[in-house]
KEFIVEX-827568 format. One record per atom (N, C-alpha, C, O): x, y, z; residue in three letters. Coordinates in pm, whole numbers, plus 50000, padded with zeros to 5 digits. Layout:
# KEFIVEX-827568
XYZALA;...
//
This chain:
# KEFIVEX-827568
124286761432079MET;125386753832176MET;126926757832097MET;127936764432123MET;126586752532029LYS;128156753231945LYS;128876769731950LYS;130066769731919LYS;128386780631978ALA;128746793732022ALA;128936795032159ALA;129606804632197ALA;128446787032244LEU;128516786532405LEU;129666782532403LEU;130496789332463LEU;130166768532325SER;131246759732356SER;132626763632307SER;133716759232341SER;132176776632187MET;133616784032154MET;134246793732216MET;135406797532203MET;132826799832329SER;133176809132389SER;134126804232518SER;135216809232549SER;133376792032594LEU;134456787732670LEU;135656786132605LEU;136566793432643LEU;135846779932534LEU;136966770332463LEU;137986787032465LEU;139146787532508LEU;137346797432419PHE;138556808032386PHE;138816814632542PHE;139786822232550PHE;137896811832687VAL;138246820232770VAL;139156809832788VAL;140346812432801VAL;138716797632790LEU;139916791432866LEU;141386793032795LEU;142316797432864LEU;141596789532664ALA;142716796632616ALA;143126808332663ALA;144306807332698ALA;142706818732679SER;142906832032705SER;143516827432884SER;144676827932926SER;142946825432918PHE;143236821633079PHE;144696817833078PHE;145656824833113PHE;144696804933030VAL;145846799932986VAL;147006807732946VAL;147976810033018VAL;146896810432864PHE;148206821432795PHE;148216835532856PHE;148986843832808PHE;147556838132941SER;147616851032997SER;148136847433159SER;148226856033247SER;148386836133171SER;149066831133292SER;150556831333295SER;151206832533399SER;151146829933154PHE;152356834033158PHE;152946846933127PHE;152456854933047PHE;154496849433219LYS;154716863733205LYS;156116859633196LYS;156716850633255LYS;156696872633065PRO;157916867533071PRO;159206877933161PRO;159176889833191PRO;159996869933177LEU;161156877033238LEU;161646888533218LEU;162066890533104LEU;161756898133306PRO;162786911033320PRO;164036907733182PRO;164766897833191PRO;164116917633058ALA;165236914832993ALA;166396911833069ALA;167026904232994ALA;167106913333182ALA;168106913333281ALA;168176897633317ALA;169246892133343ALA;167076891933316MET;166266877233375MET;166716867133294MET;166546855433330MET;167366870033170THR;166966858733164THR;167186843733224THR;167496840733340THR;166946834533108THR;167066818733234THR;168526816733180THR;168856806133234THR;169476820633111SER;170976820333124SER;171606822533210SER;172796819533219SER;170696830833326THR;171536835833443THR;171166829833524THR;171436836133626THR;170406815833564ALA;170146808233628ALA;171146796433618ALA;171306791933505ALA;171956789833734LYS;172486779233708LYS;171646767533734LYS;170826766033824LYS;171986759233639PHE;170686742833625PHE;171716732733684PHE;172846729533647PHE;170896728833795ALA;171486716833857ALA;171126703333784ALA;170106698733733ALA;172606698333804ALA;172586687633743ALA;171936676633793ALA;172136666533726ALA;171176675133894ASP;170276663433972ASP;168466670933991ASP;167546668334069ASP;168586679033898GLY;167126687133909GLY;166506695933809GLY;167076700433710GLY;165526697433838THR;164816704633706THR;164086718633719THR;162976720433768THR;164966728533662LEU;164446741133705LEU;162976745333664LEU;162476748633557LEU;162446743833798VAL;160966748233793VAL;160176759633759VAL;159006759333722VAL;161006771233775GLY;160866786133776GLY;160986796733880GLY;161156791033988GLY;160976806133891TYR;161296817133964TYR;160466823534028TYR;159276822733996TYR;160926832334144GLN;160306844634203GLN;161156856234181GLN;162326855134144GLN;160506868434206ILE;161276877934193ILE;160696885534337ILE;159466886634343ILE;161196888834410ASP;161356892834553ASP;160656909534528ASP;160216915034629ASP;160606914034451GLY;159936933634407GLY;161036942134523GLY;160696952234584GLY;161946937534531THR;163026944934578THR;164336945934478THR;164516955734407THR;165116935934480SER;166266935234401SER;166836922634362SER;167876922034295SER;165966908834414TYR;166516896134397TYR;165766890834302TYR;164656896034288TYR;166036882234236ALA;165346873934174ALA;166026856134226ALA;167166852734257ALA;164966849734219TYR;165416832734290TYR;164856823234165TYR;163766824234110TYR;165976813434135PHE;165516803634048PHE;165406791434123PHE;166036791434228PHE;164676779734090PHE;164066770234193PHE;164376758234093PHE;163786756833986PHE;165366749834143SER;165456737834059SER;164756726634186SER;164856728834307SER;163916712534114ALA;163686701634215ALA;163376691734168ALA;162706692034066ALA;163696681334218ASP;163976667934214ASP;162476666334175ASP;161686670034262ASP;161926661234053LEU;160616656534031LEU;160326642334076LEU;159246637934115LEU;161756634234063SER;161526621134055SER;161066618734186SER;160526607734177SER;160946623934343ALA;160696624734426ALA;159276621634460ALA;158606620434357ALA;158696620234552THR;157136619934553THR;157126634034632THR;158116639934677THR;155306639234640SER;155316653734645SER;155356653234804SER;155026643334870SER;155836666034859PRO;156466671534786PRO;157936671234750PRO;158876666034811PRO;157906678534629TYR;159586680834569TYR;160376685534653TYR;160076697034685TYR;161706679534725PRO;163016685934730PRO;163266696334640PRO;163126695434518PRO;163546703734685ILE;164176718934639ILE;166446710534635ILE;167206707934729ILE;166616709634508THR;167896707034485THR;168866721634486THR;169946721634546THR;168496730934430GLN;168986742634369GLN;168246756934409GLN;167156758934356GLN;168596763534468ILE;168126779334443ILE;169566786434371ILE;170746784334400ILE;169106793634289SER;170166801934236SER;169406819334269SER;168196821534274SER;170146826134280VAL;170136839634326VAL;170866850134238VAL;172026848734199VAL;170056860734210SER;170806870134087SER;169926884234162SER;168876885134224SER;170706891534129ARG;170416909034150ARG;169476909834004ARG;169706903733899ARG;168296919834034LEU;167526921133910LEU;168226931633774LEU;167696936233673LEU;169766932633834SER;170366934233701SER;171056924333632SER;171666926933529SER;170986911733685GLY;171456901533616GLY;172376895933644GLY;172776885733588GLY;172996902633755GLU;174196898433845GLU;174156884333940GLU;173576885034048GLU;174736872333901SER;174716858833997SER;175276865134130SER;176086874234142SER;174716858934211LEU;175256855834355LEU;175776843134394LEU;175726833234320LEU;176296843134514THR;177186830434572THR;175916827534679THR;175606835834765THR;175406818234667VAL;174536809934786VAL;175136800134872VAL;175776789834853VAL;174736806534973VAL;175536794835071VAL;175036782235133VAL;175716772235152VAL;173476784035171GLY;172556772935148GLY;171286777535159GLY;170886788635193GLY;170556765735119PHE;169066765635110PHE;168606755535199PHE;169266748635276PHE;167146755735174SER;166216744735218SER;164836747635223SER;164326758035264SER;164016733035157GLY;162536738035131GLY;162306729835010GLY;163176723534950GLY;160636730634969SER;160516721734895SER;159386725134803SER;158836735234847SER;158806720834693VAL;157966727734602VAL;156876718434595VAL;157186707034632VAL;155356720334547VAL;154146715534518VAL;153586717234418VAL;153416729334404VAL;153196711834338ARG;152526709434213ARG;151346719834213ARG;150356716134276ARG;151276733334146ALA;150686738734124ALA;149606732933998ALA;149696721533954ALA;148396745133942PRO;147716741633828PRO;148826746333689PRO;149606755833697PRO;148706739033590PHE;149196744433469PHE;150676739633477PHE;151596747833472PHE;150826730633486LEU;152606727133554LEU;153746739033623LEU;154976740433617LEU;152686746033686HIS;153296756033813HIS;153606749133934HIS;153046738433956HIS;154496754434021PHE;154576752234152PHE;154646759234262PHE;155266769734248PHE;154186756834382ASN;154146768634476ASN;155626762634591ASN;156156751534589ASN;155856770634651ILE;156746765934759ILE;155796761134874ILE;154886768434912ILE;155986749934923ASN;155626744535040ASN;155646749835146ASN;156206742635229ASN;155266759835189GLY;155476763635336GLY;156136774035298GLY;155756783335227GLY;157416771735360THR;158686783235364THR;159746775335302THR;160216765035349THR;160116781335184ALA;162216779135169ALA;162786792235202ALA;162526803835173ALA;163846784735290THR;164926794835292THR;165906795835251THR;166486785035243THR;166706807835200VAL;167856806935085VAL;168926816135198VAL;168336824335268VAL;169896815535210THR;171426823435241THR;172176827235129THR;172356819835032THR;172696840035141PHE;173436841435027PHE;174076854435043PHE;173766863635118PHE;175106853434953ILE;176356869934976ILE;175856877034901ILE;175336871834802ILE;175836888334914ASP;175526904434870ASP;176836911234896ASP;177256911635012ASP;177266914734833ASN;178716927234888ASN;179036924234975ASN;178906932135069ASN;179646911534998GLY;179856906735117GLY;179316904535239GLY;179886900535340GLY;177896908035221THR;177036908535355THR;176436891435313THR;176296885835204THR;176176887235449THR;175226876735408THR;173876876435461THR;173606878335580THR;172726872935335VAL;171716877135346VAL;171006866035343VAL;171236857035262VAL;169926865235444THR;168866851535473THR;167696856335438THR;167346866335500THR;166516849535308LYS;165586855735295LYS;164696840335309LYS;165156830035260LYS;163296840935390ASN;162436832835342ASN;161356830835267ASN;160306835135316ASN;161266824535146LEU;160186826335048LEU;159276822335060LEU;159286813635147LEU;157806824834992THR;156676816035021THR;156126818734909THR;156606826834830THR;154816810734884GLY;153856816634775GLY;154176807034615GLY;154866796834617GLY;153576812234491PHE;153696809034389PHE;155286811934334PHE;156126819934374PHE;155326801434218ILE;156746801734141ILE;156286806433994ILE;155266801433947ILE;156806813133942GLU;156516817033831GLU;157186807833715GLU;158256802033737GLU;156546806733600GLY;157756804033483GLY;157036793733433GLY;156676792833315GLY;156706782033562GLY;156816770433507GLY;157816764433431GLY;158696771833387GLY;157886748433398ILE;159006743833386ILE;160126749133279ILE;159856751233161ILE;161176750633325LEU;162086761233219LEU;163026754033157LEU;163776758233068LEU;162986738733221GLU;164146731133181GLU;163686716733112GLU;164536708833072GLU;
//
């Protein structure tokens, strides 16, 4: 029984530690702009060339409204955000998911880009 308990504890610990994934070297948390009225709850990398950092008002009731989205290129260059909307919900282990769809509009090389974001937010609470 003791060996079974230790095995289960080891599997659970392995699962928890493997759920953390480091940011790419160019995407450190110093790249993100922190919101004075929100908590940085994580990031998403869209697989092409952008990373999105999400801040949310965790004092509100669930779902938590997004207070800020910062957008950066994967090279680390911050882009100007024109507008955003959406909310997040709590997922297991202090991670968050986008509630439905979050929309962000930003400027990239003089072009206005609008992205609809969905799914899991990586990184957990960063601030």
